[in-house]
Backbone of each chain as ProteinMPNN parsed JSONL, in Angstrom:
{"seq_chain_A": "EAWRAADWPHTYQSPAFPNVFAAGIAFAPPHAISRPYQTPSGAPVAPAPPRTGMPSATIGKTVAASIVDMCGGAEAPTHAASMAEMGAACVASAGANPLTGTAVSLTVFPIVPDFERYPRYGRDLRDTFGEIGLAGHWIKILLHHLFLYKARLHPGWALIPE", "coords_chain_A": {"N_chain_A": [[11.011, -10.6, 8.567], [10.663, -10.113, 5.973], [8.293, -9.809, 4.474], [5.373, -9.035, 2.499], [2.515, -6.897, 2.189], [0.99, -7.642, 0.062], [1.105, -10.358, 0.026], [-1.054, -11.437, 1.205], [-4.177, -13.201, 0.977], [-6.676, -12.441, -1.535], [-9.133, -13.076, -2.86], [-9.908, -15.447, -1.713], [-10.315, -17.802, -2.955], [-9.724, -21.238, -3.567], [-6.592, -22.243, -4.827], [-6.384, -24.713, -5.974], [-8.907, -25.827, -6.267], [-11.361, -24.4, -7.918], [-13.999, -24.02, -7.172], [-14.035, -23.896, -4.478], [-13.901, -22.013, -1.544], [-12.216, -20.236, 1.065], [-13.183, -18.743, 3.752], [-12.944, -16.24, 6.361], [-11.785, -17.665, 9.373], [-10.943, -19.861, 8.042], [-8.953, -19.722, 6.124], [-5.393, -19.91, 5.674], [-3.169, -17.829, 7.323], [-0.512, -16.138, 5.703], [1.748, -15.335, 7.137], [3.108, -14.064, 10.286], [2.103, -10.836, 11.667], [3.528, -8.96, 13.03], [6.5, -8.295, 14.954], [7.807, -11.252, 16.395], [7.822, -12.131, 19.871], [9.175, -13.164, 23.11], [7.949, -14.425, 26.198], [9.025, -13.715, 29.617], [9.317, -16.275, 30.686], [9.873, -17.735, 28.514], [7.913, -18.497, 26.744], [6.64, -18.481, 23.456], [5.496, -15.584, 21.708], [3.676, -15.071, 19.15], [2.499, -12.922, 16.963], [-0.588, -12.975, 15.401], [-2.992, -12.041, 12.923], [-6.295, -10.892, 13.806], [-8.973, -12.858, 12.767], [-11.56, -13.148, 13.161], [-14.887, -11.882, 13.822], [-15.317, -8.624, 12.596], [-13.511, -8.769, 10.269], [-14.017, -11.437, 9.383], [-16.744, -11.301, 8.758], [-16.78, -9.398, 6.709], [-15.159, -10.691, 4.809], [-16.7, -12.989, 4.383], [-19.006, -11.899, 3.223], [-17.892, -10.873, 0.92], [-16.927, -13.197, -0.391], [-19.372, -14.504, -0.756], [-20.633, -12.749, -2.535], [-18.972, -13.054, -4.751], [-19.424, -15.755, -5.346], [-22.121, -15.716, -6.024], [-21.977, -14.183, -8.377], [-20.392, -15.895, -9.913], [-22.044, -18.09, -10.151], [-23.799, -16.918, -11.822], [-22.439, -16.813, -14.161], [-19.913, -15.613, -14.265], [-16.391, -16.069, -14.701], [-14.362, -15.948, -12.889], [-13.591, -14.985, -9.46], [-15.354, -12.056, -8.472], [-15.149, -10.227, -6.5], [-13.058, -8.853, -3.948], [-11.256, -8.917, -0.885], [-8.781, -8.176, 0.718], [-6.975, -8.618, 3.734], [-5.013, -6.828, 4.057], [-5.939, -4.583, 2.97], [-8.098, -3.852, 4.301], [-9.916, -2.492, 7.02], [-10.475, -2.645, 10.622], [-12.738, -2.584, 13.339], [-13.018, -2.606, 16.846], [-14.447, -3.397, 19.97], [-13.922, -3.839, 23.311], [-15.496, -4.598, 26.124], [-16.014, -4.008, 29.658], [-17.791, -4.96, 32.412], [-21.276, -4.645, 33.146], [-22.927, -2.569, 33.624], [-24.424, 0.373, 32.398], [-23.535, 2.83, 33.346], [-21.35, 2.525, 34.985], [-19.671, 0.797, 33.738], [-16.889, 0.076, 31.518], [-14.772, 0.383, 28.617], [-12.536, -0.559, 25.979], [-12.087, 0.987, 22.945], [-11.237, 0.496, 19.61], [-9.723, 1.077, 16.429], [-8.217, -0.163, 13.447], [-6.348, 0.393, 10.511], [-4.654, -0.516, 7.677], [-5.67, -3.923, 8.606], [-3.618, -5.834, 8.356], [-0.388, -4.746, 8.481], [0.86, -2.438, 6.082], [3.703, -1.701, 4.764], [4.549, -0.55, 2.472], [2.63, 1.228, 1.554], [2.266, 2.749, 3.853], [4.883, 3.783, 5.164], [6.119, 4.311, 7.718], [4.731, 3.261, 10.043], [3.202, 1.259, 8.994], [0.528, 1.461, 9.006], [-2.439, 3.461, 8.481], [-2.58, 6.251, 10.261], [-4.68, 7.989, 10.615], [-6.923, 6.468, 10.731], [-6.406, 4.675, 12.694], [-6.709, 4.068, 15.937], [-7.082, 4.156, 19.518], [-9.057, 4.02, 22.481], [-9.988, 4.431, 25.865], [-12.904, 4.182, 27.828], [-16.219, 5.123, 29.033], [-17.884, 5.543, 26.863], [-17.218, 3.658, 24.932], [-18.276, 1.398, 26.064], [-20.979, 1.909, 25.835], [-21.151, 1.807, 23.074], [-20.627, -0.892, 22.686], [-22.917, -2.027, 23.817], [-24.804, -1.012, 22.05], [-23.953, -2.249, 19.647], [-24.378, -4.913, 20.325], [-27.204, -5.096, 20.377], [-27.775, -4.293, 17.771], [-26.554, -6.295, 16.175], [-27.926, -8.59, 16.985], [-30.439, -7.892, 16.079], [-29.918, -7.851, 13.355], [-29.206, -10.539, 12.941], [-31.607, -11.756, 13.3], [-32.929, -11.068, 11.057], [-34.648, -8.883, 10.838], [-36.731, -6.151, 9.608], [-34.853, -4.141, 7.353], [-32.395, -5.215, 7.963], [-30.208, -5.658, 6.317], [-29.028, -3.238, 6.006], [-27.438, -2.809, 8.136], [-24.091, -2.664, 8.88], [-21.329, -5.045, 8.671]], "CA_chain_A": [[10.229, -9.411, 8.23], [10.706, -9.906, 4.525], [7.0, -10.115, 3.873], [4.678, -7.896, 1.903], [1.066, -6.928, 2.395], [0.374, -8.297, -1.097], [1.112, -11.81, 0.223], [-2.307, -11.88, 1.813], [-5.158, -13.579, -0.05], [-7.641, -11.412, -1.923], [-10.459, -13.593, -3.22], [-10.145, -16.61, -0.849], [-10.6, -18.968, -3.797], [-8.662, -22.231, -3.513], [-5.868, -22.336, -6.106], [-6.517, -26.069, -6.54], [-10.309, -26.135, -6.564], [-11.981, -23.077, -8.133], [-15.324, -23.884, -6.547], [-13.862, -23.929, -3.024], [-13.424, -20.756, -0.964], [-11.889, -20.337, 2.491], [-13.48, -17.431, 4.336], [-12.758, -16.09, 7.807], [-10.667, -18.39, 9.977], [-10.648, -21.067, 7.25], [-7.739, -19.578, 5.316], [-4.145, -19.921, 6.443], [-2.393, -16.584, 7.164], [0.808, -16.435, 5.145], [2.829, -15.028, 8.071], [2.74, -13.179, 11.396], [2.025, -9.459, 11.187], [4.464, -8.092, 13.738], [7.709, -8.992, 15.406], [7.567, -12.222, 17.474], [8.524, -11.918, 21.136], [9.102, -14.261, 24.077], [7.689, -14.012, 27.574], [10.19, -14.0, 30.47], [9.463, -17.722, 30.907], [10.286, -18.373, 27.273], [6.797, -18.854, 25.865], [6.647, -17.623, 22.263], [4.358, -14.716, 21.429], [3.729, -14.89, 17.698], [1.278, -12.174, 16.674], [-1.345, -13.292, 14.188], [-4.094, -11.085, 12.803], [-7.614, -11.403, 14.154], [-9.764, -13.163, 11.569], [-12.953, -13.299, 13.556], [-15.575, -10.604, 13.902], [-15.518, -7.796, 11.409], [-12.862, -9.307, 9.062], [-14.73, -12.626, 8.91], [-18.01, -10.902, 8.156], [-16.492, -8.741, 5.43], [-14.68, -11.719, 3.879], [-17.836, -13.831, 4.04], [-19.865, -11.174, 2.287], [-17.147, -10.776, -0.341], [-16.95, -14.513, -1.029], [-20.748, -14.772, -1.181], [-20.899, -11.953, -3.732], [-18.259, -13.691, -5.864], [-20.104, -17.013, -5.692], [-23.355, -15.351, -6.735], [-21.614, -13.777, -9.732], [-19.894, -17.073, -10.648], [-23.232, -18.875, -10.503], [-24.433, -16.21, -12.927], [-21.648, -16.897, -15.391], [-18.548, -15.066, -14.166], [-15.415, -17.16, -14.713], [-13.428, -15.785, -11.77], [-14.197, -14.157, -8.402], [-15.564, -10.663, -8.861], [-14.952, -9.378, -5.337], [-11.83, -9.139, -3.206], [-11.174, -8.225, 0.416], [-7.533, -8.533, 1.39], [-6.849, -8.037, 5.065], [-4.044, -5.742, 3.974], [-6.648, -3.414, 2.434], [-9.337, -3.793, 5.06], [-9.751, -2.06, 8.399], [-11.316, -3.335, 11.586], [-13.095, -1.869, 14.563], [-13.209, -3.582, 17.925], [-14.777, -2.848, 21.285], [-13.846, -4.835, 24.385], [-16.086, -3.909, 27.271], [-15.894, -4.645, 30.966], [-18.876, -4.491, 33.252], [-22.561, -4.66, 32.465], [-23.703, -1.373, 33.97], [-24.153, 1.438, 31.418], [-22.953, 4.026, 33.955], [-20.08, 2.219, 35.654], [-18.834, -0.063, 32.901], [-15.898, 0.76, 30.701], [-14.399, -0.409, 27.444], [-11.547, -0.005, 25.077], [-12.553, 1.018, 21.56], [-10.079, 0.708, 18.744], [-9.801, 0.774, 15.003], [-6.938, -0.239, 12.743], [-6.456, 0.375, 9.047], [-5.317, -1.804, 7.469], [-5.419, -4.914, 9.663], [-2.248, -6.289, 8.11], [0.401, -3.552, 8.168], [1.359, -2.322, 4.707], [4.816, -0.762, 4.872], [4.777, 0.132, 1.195], [1.713, 2.385, 1.525], [2.456, 3.54, 5.078], [6.246, 3.306, 5.478], [6.603, 4.451, 9.087], [4.102, 2.325, 10.976], [2.469, 0.214, 8.287], [-0.904, 1.712, 9.108], [-2.922, 4.82, 8.325], [-2.85, 6.682, 11.638], [-5.964, 8.691, 10.697], [-7.954, 5.482, 11.024], [-5.898, 3.721, 13.691], [-6.703, 4.749, 17.223], [-7.661, 3.404, 20.621], [-9.5, 4.9, 23.564], [-10.678, 3.765, 26.98], [-13.918, 5.038, 28.426], [-17.606, 4.675, 29.119], [-18.519, 5.606, 25.54], [-17.013, 2.376, 24.273], [-19.231, 0.46, 26.653], [-22.274, 2.18, 25.18], [-21.062, 1.29, 21.705], [-20.755, -2.348, 22.778], [-24.339, -2.323, 24.043], [-25.474, -0.717, 20.782], [-23.611, -3.304, 18.693], [-25.051, -6.135, 20.783], [-28.593, -5.095, 19.922], [-27.798, -4.205, 16.301], [-26.216, -7.581, 15.557], [-29.034, -9.511, 17.222], [-31.488, -7.466, 15.157], [-29.506, -8.291, 12.023], [-29.244, -12.001, 12.887], [-33.014, -12.17, 13.222], [-33.414, -10.641, 9.742], [-35.754, -7.946, 10.96], [-36.716, -5.196, 8.485], [-33.683, -3.282, 7.236], [-31.199, -5.868, 8.519], [-29.067, -5.595, 5.39], [-28.412, -1.918, 6.096], [-26.51, -2.809, 9.267], [-22.811, -3.181, 8.37], [-20.72, -6.129, 9.437]], "C_chain_A": [[10.215, -9.155, 6.728], [9.383, -10.291, 3.884], [6.355, -8.836, 3.353], [3.176, -8.042, 2.148], [0.378, -7.676, 1.259], [0.378, -9.82, -0.976], [-0.258, -12.317, 0.657], [-3.361, -12.165, 0.75], [-6.185, -12.479, -0.292], [-9.05, -11.984, -2.118], [-10.855, -14.809, -2.386], [-10.577, -17.85, -1.644], [-9.423, -19.939, -3.694], [-7.92, -22.263, -4.85], [-6.028, -23.704, -6.763], [-7.944, -26.371, -6.982], [-11.074, -24.812, -6.699], [-13.336, -22.912, -7.472], [-15.246, -23.987, -5.021], [-13.277, -22.596, -2.563], [-13.154, -20.972, 0.524], [-12.046, -18.959, 3.118], [-13.181, -17.428, 5.832], [-11.568, -16.867, 8.331], [-10.293, -19.622, 9.169], [-9.372, -20.922, 6.425], [-6.507, -19.48, 6.207], [-3.413, -18.602, 6.251], [-0.997, -16.911, 6.646], [1.957, -16.164, 6.114], [2.278, -14.209, 9.235], [2.756, -11.734, 10.906], [2.838, -8.488, 12.035], [5.558, -8.957, 14.342], [7.395, -9.997, 16.526], [8.399, -11.889, 18.711], [8.485, -13.203, 21.964], [8.748, -13.681, 25.437], [8.935, -14.305, 28.404], [10.398, -15.488, 30.716], [9.778, -18.468, 29.619], [9.158, -18.767, 26.346], [6.781, -17.925, 24.648], [5.361, -16.814, 22.147], [4.45, -14.367, 19.947], [2.442, -14.196, 17.25], [0.663, -12.596, 15.342], [-2.521, -12.33, 14.107], [-5.404, -11.704, 13.268], [-8.412, -11.673, 12.886], [-11.212, -13.452, 11.937], [-13.615, -11.931, 13.482], [-15.677, -9.895, 12.571], [-14.791, -8.33, 10.169], [-13.595, -10.53, 8.516], [-16.014, -12.238, 8.198], [-17.781, -10.255, 6.79], [-16.033, -9.76, 4.391], [-15.849, -12.609, 3.44], [-18.748, -13.175, 3.027], [-19.206, -11.086, 0.909], [-17.188, -12.097, -1.102], [-18.354, -14.828, -1.544], [-21.074, -14.01, -2.461], [-20.198, -12.555, -4.95], [-18.964, -14.966, -6.31], [-21.398, -16.731, -6.459], [-23.029, -14.987, -8.179], [-21.13, -14.976, -10.548], [-21.046, -18.007, -11.005], [-23.96, -18.234, -11.685], [-23.597, -16.167, -14.19], [-20.245, -16.326, -15.322], [-17.546, -16.217, -14.054], [-14.455, -17.097, -13.523], [-14.125, -14.958, -10.688], [-14.253, -12.687, -8.808], [-15.351, -9.695, -7.698], [-13.686, -9.806, -4.597], [-11.83, -8.341, -1.909], [-9.915, -8.688, 1.132], [-7.486, -7.885, 2.773], [-5.778, -6.957, 5.123], [-4.672, -4.477, 3.389], [-7.935, -3.15, 3.203], [-9.037, -3.305, 6.485], [-10.626, -2.887, 9.324], [-11.571, -2.427, 12.77], [-13.405, -2.9, 15.62], [-13.546, -2.835, 19.214], [-14.731, -3.991, 22.289], [-14.344, -4.168, 25.652], [-15.9, -4.716, 28.54], [-16.994, -4.072, 31.841], [-20.167, -4.406, 32.474], [-23.354, -3.378, 32.682], [-23.382, -0.24, 33.004], [-23.574, 2.716, 32.019], [-21.613, 3.76, 34.628], [-19.174, 1.305, 34.838], [-17.78, 0.756, 32.169], [-15.528, -0.158, 29.543], [-13.223, 0.242, 26.761], [-12.105, -0.125, 23.664], [-11.337, 1.244, 20.682], [-10.434, 0.423, 17.294], [-8.383, 0.657, 14.469], [-7.221, -0.229, 11.25], [-5.054, 0.461, 8.44], [-4.98, -2.775, 8.591], [-3.994, -5.439, 9.55], [-1.411, -5.066, 7.724], [0.945, -3.59, 6.739], [2.456, -1.253, 4.709], [5.17, -0.11, 3.542], [3.868, 1.349, 1.071], [1.945, 3.316, 2.705], [3.817, 3.178, 5.661], [6.609, 3.355, 6.964], [6.035, 3.398, 10.033], [3.361, 1.172, 10.285], [0.974, 0.433, 8.295], [-1.213, 3.193, 8.913], [-3.347, 5.323, 9.709], [-4.128, 7.515, 11.762], [-7.074, 7.729, 11.101], [-7.467, 4.397, 11.97], [-5.832, 4.436, 15.028], [-7.284, 3.819, 18.286], [-8.01, 4.34, 21.752], [-10.23, 4.09, 24.622], [-11.74, 4.715, 27.514], [-15.303, 4.427, 28.381], [-18.278, 4.637, 27.749], [-18.366, 4.281, 24.79], [-17.972, 1.323, 24.782], [-20.618, 0.662, 26.048], [-22.275, 1.646, 23.753], [-21.225, -0.233, 21.702], [-22.213, -2.757, 22.972], [-25.122, -2.108, 22.743], [-25.215, -1.825, 19.76], [-24.313, -4.609, 19.048], [-26.466, -6.187, 20.221], [-28.684, -5.035, 18.392], [-27.543, -5.568, 15.658], [-27.295, -8.634, 15.818], [-30.2, -9.182, 16.285], [-31.181, -7.993, 13.757], [-29.623, -9.814, 11.897], [-30.676, -12.51, 12.783], [-33.678, -11.723, 11.933], [-34.648, -9.752, 9.848], [-35.652, -6.908, 9.837], [-35.511, -4.264, 8.502], [-32.389, -3.909, 7.696], [-29.979, -5.684, 7.617], [-28.36, -4.247, 5.443], [-27.39, -1.848, 7.231], [-25.177, -3.401, 8.798], [-22.248, -4.278, 9.255], [-19.773, -5.559, 10.466]], "O_chain_A": [[9.796, -8.089, 6.278], [9.349, -11.006, 2.882], [6.738, -7.723, 3.715], [2.649, -9.146, 2.293], [-0.681, -8.273, 1.452], [-0.264, -10.506, -1.771], [-0.573, -13.495, 0.489], [-3.437, -11.463, -0.258], [-6.519, -11.701, 0.601], [-10.029, -11.442, -1.606], [-12.032, -15.169, -2.357], [-11.123, -18.805, -1.092], [-8.266, -19.522, -3.73], [-8.557, -22.307, -5.903], [-5.83, -23.841, -7.971], [-8.159, -27.089, -7.959], [-11.396, -24.179, -5.693], [-13.779, -21.788, -7.236], [-16.267, -24.147, -4.353], [-12.289, -22.113, -3.116], [-13.8, -21.804, 1.161], [-11.154, -18.116, 3.025], [-13.168, -18.474, 6.481], [-10.463, -16.749, 7.8], [-9.4, -20.366, 9.577], [-8.768, -21.932, 6.064], [-6.581, -19.024, 7.348], [-3.059, -18.27, 5.12], [-0.373, -17.865, 7.109], [3.044, -16.712, 5.932], [1.148, -13.723, 9.192], [3.342, -11.432, 9.867], [2.825, -7.288, 11.763], [5.534, -10.184, 14.248], [6.772, -9.619, 17.518], [9.534, -11.425, 18.605], [7.857, -14.19, 21.581], [9.186, -12.586, 25.79], [9.809, -15.052, 27.965], [11.528, -15.926, 30.933], [9.933, -19.689, 29.626], [9.404, -19.314, 25.271], [6.896, -16.709, 24.801], [4.275, -17.306, 22.452], [5.206, -13.481, 19.548], [1.396, -14.84, 17.171], [1.318, -12.572, 14.3], [-2.996, -11.854, 15.138], [-5.6, -12.912, 13.137], [-8.514, -10.803, 12.021], [-11.988, -13.942, 11.116], [-12.977, -10.941, 13.122], [-16.068, -10.477, 11.559], [-15.39, -8.35, 9.094], [-13.775, -10.646, 7.304], [-16.335, -12.791, 7.147], [-18.503, -10.535, 5.833], [-16.456, -9.711, 3.236], [-15.969, -12.942, 2.261], [-19.209, -13.818, 2.084], [-19.866, -11.206, -0.123], [-17.45, -12.122, -2.304], [-18.508, -15.359, -2.644], [-21.712, -14.549, -3.365], [-20.753, -12.567, -6.049], [-19.087, -15.229, -7.507], [-21.723, -17.425, -7.423], [-23.716, -15.426, -9.102], [-21.42, -15.069, -11.741], [-21.019, -18.648, -12.056], [-24.646, -18.912, -12.449], [-23.995, -15.556, -15.182], [-19.456, -16.537, -16.243], [-17.818, -17.219, -13.393], [-13.81, -18.091, -13.193], [-15.132, -14.304, -10.959], [-13.319, -12.153, -9.408], [-15.37, -8.479, -7.891], [-13.301, -10.975, -4.622], [-12.345, -7.225, -1.853], [-9.983, -9.504, 2.051], [-7.91, -6.743, 2.949], [-5.653, -6.253, 6.125], [-4.027, -3.43, 3.318], [-8.755, -2.325, 2.8], [-8.018, -3.671, 7.072], [-11.415, -3.719, 8.877], [-10.729, -1.613, 13.149], [-13.987, -3.946, 15.331], [-12.991, -1.773, 19.497], [-15.426, -4.994, 22.128], [-13.69, -3.276, 26.191], [-15.663, -5.924, 28.511], [-17.116, -2.857, 31.993], [-20.158, -4.126, 31.276], [-24.346, -3.135, 31.994], [-22.213, 0.085, 32.799], [-23.159, 3.605, 31.275], [-20.823, 4.685, 34.818], [-18.027, 1.069, 35.218], [-17.795, 1.986, 32.208], [-15.925, -1.322, 29.501], [-12.95, 1.429, 26.937], [-12.538, -1.197, 23.241], [-10.5, 2.095, 20.983], [-11.328, -0.367, 16.991], [-7.462, 1.298, 14.976], [-8.22, -0.783, 10.791], [-4.343, 1.437, 8.681], [-4.118, -2.498, 9.426], [-3.258, -5.48, 10.536], [-1.711, -4.416, 6.723], [1.42, -4.619, 6.259], [2.172, -0.056, 4.661], [6.007, 0.792, 3.498], [4.28, 2.383, 0.546], [1.831, 4.535, 2.571], [3.895, 2.347, 6.566], [7.357, 2.493, 7.424], [6.783, 2.724, 10.741], [2.945, 0.218, 10.943], [0.228, -0.318, 7.666], [-0.368, 4.058, 9.145], [-4.352, 4.872, 10.259], [-4.617, 7.733, 12.87], [-8.05, 8.129, 11.737], [-8.055, 3.318, 12.036], [-4.992, 5.313, 15.227], [-7.907, 2.808, 17.962], [-7.333, 5.346, 21.962], [-10.993, 3.176, 24.307], [-11.499, 5.916, 27.639], [-15.531, 3.376, 27.783], [-19.141, 3.796, 27.501], [-19.285, 3.843, 24.097], [-18.426, 0.462, 24.029], [-21.337, -0.301, 25.785], [-23.274, 1.101, 23.283], [-21.881, -0.792, 20.822], [-22.682, -3.719, 22.364], [-25.984, -2.909, 22.382], [-26.138, -2.286, 19.088], [-24.787, -5.325, 18.166], [-26.879, -7.199, 19.656], [-29.564, -5.654, 17.794], [-28.23, -5.951, 14.711], [-27.55, -9.481, 14.961], [-30.864, -10.08, 15.765], [-32.058, -8.51, 13.066], [-30.082, -10.322, 10.874], [-30.918, -13.584, 12.233], [-34.866, -11.972, 11.731], [-35.574, -9.859, 9.045], [-34.612, -6.795, 9.189], [-35.186, -3.671, 9.531], [-31.378, -3.218, 7.812], [-28.853, -5.569, 8.1], [-27.226, -4.119, 4.98], [-26.571, -0.93, 7.276], [-25.15, -4.549, 8.354], [-22.627, -4.428, 10.416], [-19.154, -6.312, 11.219]]}, "seq_chain_B": "MTTSVRPERYPVDDTAAALPTPWTLFLRTFIPWQIVRFAWINLRMLRVIWRSHRTRLT", "coords_chain_B": {"N_chain_B": [[26.878, -11.381, 1.343], [24.009, -9.797, 2.569], [22.013, -6.914, 2.146], [19.663, -4.705, 3.587], [17.124, -2.746, 2.201], [14.873, -1.855, 3.175], [12.898, 0.277, 5.289], [13.432, 0.505, 8.837], [11.255, -1.447, 10.756], [8.721, -0.584, 13.088], [10.088, 1.589, 14.629], [9.862, 2.897, 17.02], [10.084, 2.629, 20.555], [7.904, 0.482, 21.734], [7.307, -0.76, 24.045], [6.946, 0.486, 26.402], [4.52, 1.591, 28.713], [2.138, 4.164, 28.843], [0.988, 6.026, 31.584], [-2.276, 6.96, 32.667], [-3.341, 10.309, 33.344], [-4.758, 11.883, 36.332], [-6.807, 13.566, 35.4], [-7.42, 12.464, 32.916], [-8.417, 9.996, 33.755], [-10.698, 10.891, 35.07], [-12.197, 11.97, 32.946], [-12.846, 9.69, 31.557], [-15.114, 8.622, 32.699], [-16.867, 10.688, 32.792], [-19.927, 11.809, 32.105], [-21.036, 13.864, 30.221], [-18.777, 14.383, 28.572], [-18.271, 11.828, 27.63], [-20.509, 11.371, 26.079], [-19.976, 13.005, 23.91], [-17.651, 11.714, 22.998], [-18.762, 9.242, 22.356], [-20.289, 9.815, 20.082], [-18.214, 10.65, 18.393], [-16.45, 8.422, 18.245], [-18.142, 6.572, 17.068], [-18.44, 7.734, 14.518], [-15.8, 7.557, 13.628], [-15.5, 4.784, 13.488], [-17.447, 4.156, 11.593], [-16.289, 5.296, 9.356], [-14.024, 3.659, 8.975], [-15.342, 1.244, 8.469], [-16.646, 1.942, 6.101], [-14.474, 2.322, 4.399], [-13.613, -0.28, 4.222], [-15.449, -1.775, 2.868], [-15.537, -1.652, 0.158], [-15.438, -3.739, -2.179], [-15.682, -4.767, -4.729], [-14.112, -6.005, -7.629], [-12.465, -4.206, -10.177]], "CA_chain_B": [[26.284, -10.495, 2.34], [22.781, -9.168, 2.099], [21.707, -5.63, 2.78], [18.24, -4.407, 3.542], [16.788, -1.384, 1.799], [13.591, -1.519, 3.775], [13.02, 1.046, 6.527], [13.26, -0.315, 10.033], [9.871, -1.482, 11.182], [8.477, -0.282, 14.49], [11.272, 2.251, 15.152], [9.604, 3.479, 18.338], [10.006, 1.659, 21.639], [6.491, 0.343, 22.056], [7.154, -1.63, 25.212], [6.653, 1.306, 27.574], [3.109, 1.951, 28.81], [1.886, 5.482, 29.404], [-0.026, 5.993, 32.631], [-3.234, 8.059, 32.512], [-3.336, 11.329, 34.388], [-6.049, 11.927, 37.035], [-7.793, 14.224, 34.545], [-7.833, 11.465, 31.924], [-9.277, 9.03, 34.444], [-11.981, 11.547, 35.324], [-12.943, 12.098, 31.692], [-13.297, 8.368, 31.084], [-16.436, 8.319, 33.246], [-17.622, 11.939, 32.863], [-20.983, 11.525, 31.135], [-21.114, 14.789, 29.071], [-17.639, 14.168, 27.658], [-18.413, 10.514, 27.008], [-21.51, 11.486, 25.011], [-19.233, 13.532, 22.757], [-16.767, 10.645, 22.507], [-19.61, 8.215, 21.767], [-20.579, 10.231, 18.71], [-16.979, 10.727, 17.619], [-15.945, 7.066, 17.986], [-19.045, 5.972, 16.079], [-18.091, 8.262, 13.197], [-14.512, 6.972, 13.229], [-15.709, 3.385, 13.117], [-18.179, 4.125, 10.326], [-15.335, 5.61, 8.293], [-13.233, 2.44, 8.733], [-16.24, 0.278, 7.827], [-16.873, 2.404, 4.727], [-13.249, 2.063, 3.62], [-13.371, -1.722, 4.132], [-16.536, -2.475, 2.192], [-15.497, -1.486, -1.305], [-14.764, -5.004, -2.472], [-15.841, -5.237, -6.122], [-12.936, -5.855, -8.482], [-12.774, -3.432, -11.383]], "C_chain_B": [[25.024, -9.856, 1.77], [22.572, -7.861, 2.843], [20.221, -5.356, 2.616], [18.046, -2.957, 3.12], [15.463, -0.956, 2.421], [13.802, -0.639, 5.012], [12.802, 0.132, 7.723], [11.803, -0.276, 10.488], [9.77, -1.263, 12.683], [9.688, 0.396, 15.128], [11.096, 2.802, 16.555], [9.549, 2.373, 19.378], [8.55, 1.559, 22.084], [6.27, -0.558, 23.266], [6.815, -0.831, 26.472], [5.178, 1.708, 27.558], [2.972, 3.324, 29.445], [0.792, 5.372, 30.458], [-0.969, 7.174, 32.465], [-3.103, 9.052, 33.667], [-4.67, 11.28, 35.146], [-7.147, 12.562, 36.193], [-8.315, 13.246, 33.48], [-8.77, 10.439, 32.554], [-10.659, 9.614, 34.722], [-12.825, 11.592, 34.05], [-13.499, 10.761, 31.213], [-14.675, 7.993, 31.617], [-17.307, 9.57, 33.357], [-18.655, 11.939, 31.731], [-21.022, 12.528, 29.965], [-19.978, 14.572, 28.07], [-17.772, 12.826, 26.936], [-19.503, 10.51, 25.94], [-20.849, 12.013, 23.739], [-18.36, 12.432, 22.149], [-17.558, 9.523, 21.842], [-19.9, 8.557, 20.305], [-19.317, 10.176, 17.846], [-16.445, 9.324, 17.275], [-16.834, 6.354, 16.966], [-18.704, 6.446, 14.669], [-16.779, 7.667, 12.705], [-14.681, 5.53, 12.762], [-16.473, 3.272, 11.801], [-17.25, 4.409, 9.154], [-14.486, 4.374, 7.945], [-14.09, 1.388, 8.024], [-16.446, 0.657, 6.359], [-15.651, 2.109, 3.861], [-13.048, 0.575, 3.362], [-14.407, -2.446, 3.294], [-16.592, -2.201, 0.695], [-14.723, -2.673, -1.866], [-14.838, -5.421, -3.936], [-14.565, -4.969, -6.916], [-13.332, -5.093, -9.726], [-12.11, -4.071, -12.595]], "O_chain_B": [[24.999, -9.428, 0.616], [22.913, -7.731, 4.019], [19.61, -5.739, 1.618], [18.72, -2.056, 3.62], [14.998, 0.165, 2.215], [14.8, -0.805, 5.713], [12.093, -0.871, 7.643], [11.2, 0.792, 10.59], [10.629, -1.703, 13.448], [10.266, -0.147, 16.07], [12.079, 3.141, 17.213], [9.021, 1.294, 19.109], [8.033, 2.463, 22.739], [5.166, -1.059, 23.479], [6.44, -1.409, 27.492], [4.65, 2.116, 26.524], [3.608, 3.617, 30.457], [-0.216, 4.699, 30.244], [-0.522, 8.278, 32.154], [-2.797, 8.683, 34.801], [-5.627, 10.688, 34.647], [-8.3, 12.139, 36.266], [-9.51, 13.217, 33.187], [-9.783, 10.061, 31.965], [-11.668, 8.915, 34.62], [-14.018, 11.291, 34.074], [-14.523, 10.724, 30.531], [-15.34, 7.131, 31.043], [-18.38, 9.516, 33.958], [-18.306, 12.052, 30.556], [-21.039, 12.097, 28.812], [-20.203, 14.578, 26.859], [-17.422, 12.712, 25.761], [-19.432, 9.727, 24.992], [-21.122, 11.535, 22.638], [-18.339, 12.248, 20.932], [-17.088, 8.917, 20.879], [-19.775, 7.715, 19.416], [-19.354, 9.709, 16.708], [-16.038, 9.077, 16.14], [-16.342, 5.624, 16.106], [-18.682, 5.647, 13.732], [-16.643, 7.315, 11.533], [-14.083, 5.11, 11.771], [-16.183, 2.396, 10.985], [-17.406, 3.829, 8.079], [-14.259, 4.08, 6.771], [-13.628, 0.723, 7.097], [-16.422, -0.206, 5.482], [-15.791, 1.69, 2.712], [-12.388, 0.2, 2.393], [-14.249, -3.638, 3.033], [-17.596, -2.493, 0.045], [-13.502, -2.616, -2.011], [-14.128, -6.338, -4.349], [-14.011, -3.87, -6.886], [-14.413, -5.308, -10.273], [-12.248, -3.569, -13.711]]}, "name": "protein", "num_of_chains": 2, "seq": "EAWRAADWPHTYQSPAFPNVFAAGIAFAPPHAISRPYQTPSGAPVAPAPPRTGMPSATIGKTVAASIVDMCGGAEAPTHAASMAEMGAACVASAGANPLTGTAVSLTVFPIVPDFERYPRYGRDLRDTFGEIGLAGHWIKILLHHLFLYKARLHPGWALIPEMTTSVRPERYPVDDTAAALPTPWTLFLRTFIPWQIVRFAWINLRMLRVIWRSHRTRLT"}
């Protein structure tokens, strides 16, 4: 547990090759983010942070912005998105019916616990919550259509957040 | 000998699961309440997204 939130990469630039970046699941997490456990049968449970979904999209956008600036003359990355300074929202739904389905909705901030900023739990509890209910299922349906709209680059797509 | 000055992480027993009450189960599918929660959860998520998208280095 002798790790710090600052261990996590910020710019995703390779230390060996300045023109190489590792976004999303391409970078190697420096360590697990909570205490490892074992199942009763002895299988290890080593918690790693989720790097898909919202974190990947935010990191990708950050790296792209840095590359654009470096192509324009900047000598170093101009944007940073450490997972220790970034939050995430997630909705896991069950069922396809908008009246009988359900879902769990959750947010965490930051994704990687930072015990120096938030000594008790490592996270800002104002922005870390979870809830089960039909509303989350509606949010999942909404996100489904929003992201398909964005992927098709329809008018205003850039206004839809990752 | 080494000593730790860091506070103990995860001091609360997080292995126990709380069971929902019948009232909680009812609210999870009660449409008027879920409309309120839909709006509230959306706002909470927008706040997290807003906090996560300030990426430019100063």
